[in-house]
N, C-alpha and C positions, 0 to 999 in steps of 0.2 A: 471417654474413648471416642475417637473420630469415626464417622460413618464413611467408609470408602466408597468411591465411585470407580470401580475397576475399568469400565468402558471408557470413561473420560480420561483416566490416567493412561490407558493403552493408546488412545488416540494421540495424546500429547507426546508419548514416548516414541511414536512411530510416524508422526506427521511429517509431511514432505511437500514443500512448495513444488508447483509444476512449472517448468520453464514457460515463459509467456509465449514463445514461438510455437509451442505445441498445443496452445489453446485455440479452439475453433467454436463456431456456432453449433448449437444454440448457447445462449447465455441466459442467466436468470431473467425472468420477466419482472415487471415492476413489483408485483406482489411478493415474489420470492426474494427479490433484492431488498425490499423493505424489511423482511425478517432478518436478513444478513446484516443490514445496517443497524438494526435494533440490537442485535447480539454484539456487534462491534462497539457500540456505544457504552457497553457495560464494562467500563474500565475505571481504574483509579482516577479521580478527578477532584483533587483537593480544592475546597471552596466551591464546589459545584459550578465551576466557571464555564464548562464545555468549551475549552479553547481549541476547538476544531469544528470543521463542517465538511460536507460532502459535495462534490460536483460529479454527476454521473454523465459519462460520455458514451455514446453509441453511434453507429452508422455514420451519418454525414459529419457529425461533430469530430469524430476520430479522423476522418479524412481531412477536415479543415485544419486540425492541429498538426497532422503529418505534413500538410502543405506548408504550414508556417515554419515548422522545423526545417524543412528543405530550403525555404526562402531565407531564413535568418541565421541558421547555425554556421554556414560557410563564412559569412562575414565576421562571425565571432571567433573564427580560427579553428573550428572543428573540422577534422579531416573528412574527406568525401565518403570514405567507407563507414565512418562512425555516424555521419549525417544520415546515410541511407539506412543503416541498422536502426538508428533511433526513430526515424520517421516510420519505418516499417513496423516498429513496435506498436505504434498507434494505428497505422493504416490496416494492419492485419488482425487487430484485436477485435474480438466480438463485443467486449464491454470493458471499460476502464472507469474506475472510481478514483477521482483525485481526492485524497484526504488532505484538507487544507489546515495548516496550523494557523490559528487565529487567536493570538494571545490577547488577554485582557490586561487590565492594570496590574502591575507587579508589586504593589506595596504589600499586599497580603500573601500572595502566592507567587514565589519566584518564577521567572520566565522558564528556567530549566525544568521545573516541575510541570509546567503547562506543556512544554515541548515533549517531555516524556509521556504525558497523557496522550498526545497526538500520535506518538509512535506506538503506544499500546493499542490505539484504535486501528492502526494499520495492521498490526499482527492479529488483532481480534477479528478483523474483516477477512484476512486470509484464512484464519482457522475456522471461522464460521462457514466460509465458502467450502473449504475442504470437508468439514463435518457434514455439510448438506449434499456432498457428492460432486461438487464442481471442482475444476482445477483452478488454482489461483497462484498469483505471484505478486510480490511487492517490489516495485522498481522505482528508481528516480531518474538519474541521467541529466543530460544537458538541459532539457526543458524545465526541469525542476529547480535548477540552480542559476540559469542564465538571467542576469539582471533584467527585470521588466517583462520577460516573456510571459509568465503566468498572469501578470497584471493585464497585458494587452490581449491575450488570447483566451484566458479562462475567467477573467473578471475578478481577479484577486485585488483586495485593497492593498495599499502601500505597505501596511504593517504585517501582511499575511505572507506565508510561505507554503510551498508544497512539502508535506511530510512524506507523501508517497503516492505513486500511481499503482493502484491495485487492479491487476488484470484478472478477469474472471471469465471462464468459459468452460467448454466441454473438453476434457482431456483427450488428445488424439493418440498419445502413447505414454506409457508409464516410464518415468525416468528411473535410472538406477539410483540407489541410495548413495550418498557421498560419505567420506570419512567424517566421523563425528569427534567433537572435542574430548580430550582426556580430562574428565572432570576432576580426578584426583590431583592432577598436576596444576589445575586452576583454582584449587580450593585450599584456603587456610582456615585453621580453627583457632579461635581464641577462647581458652577455657579458664583463664584467670584474669 
């Protein structure tokens, strides 16, 4: 018979990301963040490859990335309103952790499984932050997908990609819940 953990299940059933624009200082200090990153790294990782790593950005680094977005995104065709919104997401953030997908050789472990592990790290970090009382949100956007941007401004290697930018800070206002999926409509059972 399984041993239930009602508090953990209740957390998962009621968890809610906090919009990044509502997050403010303070953010976790290095010791608190170390705990969150440790929790986030407890994900499925076939082959123990650790196909992900972290880049922690605060203060001046966030301003530098915001400036780079403003300088490069218009030339890439991003509309002015979207450029400003994306740059503000970095400039106004108290702390952002870039989860970098860093795949290893794929002979043993398919690339897609490594990528899913990196995605699990993103969700794990959001959930760890929320469980610790912080507000958190997983975002991507132009700077995660623009060719070469993360290599130039965040030091990614050519084979690496951004899995997510996890914004963490103090929640300034509680968001309303949103409609949730109809699980029955999304579930099929195979009994034979």
